C-alpha positions in Angstrom: -6.4 9.7 22.0 -6.8 6.0 21.8 -3.3 4.4 20.0 -2.1 1.4 18.3 -0.6 -1.0 19.6 -2.3 -0.8 22.8 1.4 -1.3 24.6 3.1 1.5 23.6 6.4 0.6 25.5 6.9 -2.0 22.2 8.2 -0.3 19.1 6.6 -2.3 16.5 7.7 0.2 13.2 10.3 -1.6 11.7 7.9 -4.8 11.5 5.6 -2.6 9.3 7.6 -2.4 6.7 7.3 -5.9 6.3 3.6 -5.7 6.6 3.7 -3.1 3.8 5.3 -5.3 1.9 2.8 -7.8 2.1 0.1 -5.3 1.9 1.6 -4.4 -1.5 1.6 -8.0 -3.0 -1.7 -8.9 -1.7 -3.7 -7.3 -4.7 -1.6 -8.8 -7.5 -2.0 -12.0 -6.0 -6.0 -11.2 -6.2 -5.7 -10.2 -9.6 -3.9 -13.6 -10.7 -6.4 -15.5 -8.4 -9.3 -13.5 -10.2 -7.9 -14.1 -13.8 -7.3 -17.6 -13.7 -4.3 -19.0 -13.1 -3.8 -19.7 -17.2 -3.6 -16.3 -18.1 -0.9 -15.8 -15.8 2.1 -17.0 -17.1 5.3 -17.4 -14.2 7.7 -18.0 -17.0 6.8 -14.4 -18.6 4.7 -12.4 -15.8 5.7 -8.9 -17.5 3.4 -10.5 -20.5 0.3 -10.7 -18.0 -1.3 -7.4 -18.8 -1.4 -8.0 -22.4 -2.6 -11.4 -22.3 -5.4 -10.1 -20.0 -6.3 -7.4 -22.2 -6.4 -10.3 -25.3 -8.5 -12.4 -23.0 -12.2 -12.8 -24.2 -13.3 -14.9 -21.8 -13.5 -12.4 -19.0 -15.4 -9.6 -18.8 -14.9 -5.7 -18.9 -16.0 -5.3 -15.9 -13.2 -8.0 -14.2 -10.9 -7.2 -16.5 -10.9 -3.5 -15.5 -10.7 -4.8 -11.7 -8.0 -6.7 -12.2 -5.8 -4.0 -14.2 -6.4 -1.7 -11.2 -5.5 -4.4 -8.7 -1.9 -4.6 -10.9 -2.2 -1.3 -10.9 -2.3 -1.0 -6.9 0.4 -3.6 -6.2 2.7 -1.4 -8.3 1.8 1.1 -6.6 2.6 -0.4 -3.3 6.1 -1.4 -4.1 6.7 1.8 -5.4 6.3 3.6 -2.7 7.7 1.1 -0.1 10.9 2.4 -0.4 10.2 6.2 0.8 7.9 4.2 3.7 10.9 2.1 5.0 13.2 4.9 4.7 10.8 7.4 7.0 10.5 4.2 9.6 14.3 4.0 9.6 15.0 7.9 10.0 12.2 8.4 12.5 14.1 5.5 14.4 17.7 7.2 13.7 16.0 10.4 15.5 14.6 8.6 18.6 10.8 9.6 17.9 9.1 8.4 21.0 7.8 4.8 20.4 3.8 6.4 20.6 4.8 8.4 17.6 7.0 5.8 15.5 3.7 3.3 16.3 1.0 5.9 15.3 2.6 7.1 12.2 3.4 3.5 11.3 -0.1 1.6 12.3 -1.6 5.0 10.4 0.2 4.5 7.2 -0.7 0.4 7.4 -4.3 1.6 7.8 -4.5 4.1 5.4 -2.8 1.6 2.7 -5.4 -0.8 3.0 -8.3 1.5 2.3 -6.3 2.7 -0.6 -5.9 -1.0 -1.6 -9.7 -1.8 -1.4 -10.5 2.0 -2.8 -8.6 1.1 -5.8 -9.6 -2.1 -6.7 -13.2 -2.0 -6.1 -14.1 1.6 -6.7 -15.0 1.7 -10.6 -17.4 5.0 -10.5 -15.3 7.7 -11.6 -17.3 10.2 -9.8 -16.0 8.3 -6.7 -12.2 7.9 -7.7 -11.4 11.0 -5.9 -11.7 9.5 -2.8 -8.5 7.0 -3.9 -6.7 10.2 -4.3 -7.4 11.7 -1.1 -6.6 8.3 1.0 -3.4 8.0 -1.0 -2.7 11.4 -0.1 -3.9 10.5 3.6 -1.0 7.7 3.6 1.7 10.1 1.9 0.7 12.3 4.9 2.2 9.6 7.2 5.5 9.6 5.1 6.0 12.9 5.2 5.3 13.3 9.7 8.2 10.7 9.6 10.3 13.2 8.0 8.8 16.4 9.6 8.9 14.8 13.6 12.7 13.3 12.9 13.8 17.0 11.1 12.5 18.8 14.3 13.9 16.4 16.7 17.6 16.1 14.9 17.6 20.0 15.1 
């Protein structure tokens, strides 16, 4: 099985936490850019959603995509804590570098797939795909804890 990164002597798992944080912010940046900077008011950022909904110059499909991007960003920020804790517990348990790296890169890859599916899948018939990808992403987090738990027994 090929694993990422190729050099398994270097533990990159800790570095994936800020990468995951950045990945969580990308949909927000996209949403602000897509809506136009006149709608987003940095002095009152929590009013962004309401301002966007009231705006009549943005078509319904784009508005929907912008709202999904914002929701995706919030989801990423909501889950970053448990992911970071998972990486810490995996390192504390001294899981082997290949396992730490595989779980970390797998998490990032599935999180990227989740982000793309959340923002761009509009069809309700395909929305199950986003949920399936989220479950895979959550599975990486759970595997950190299971593997660390067995290692520490």
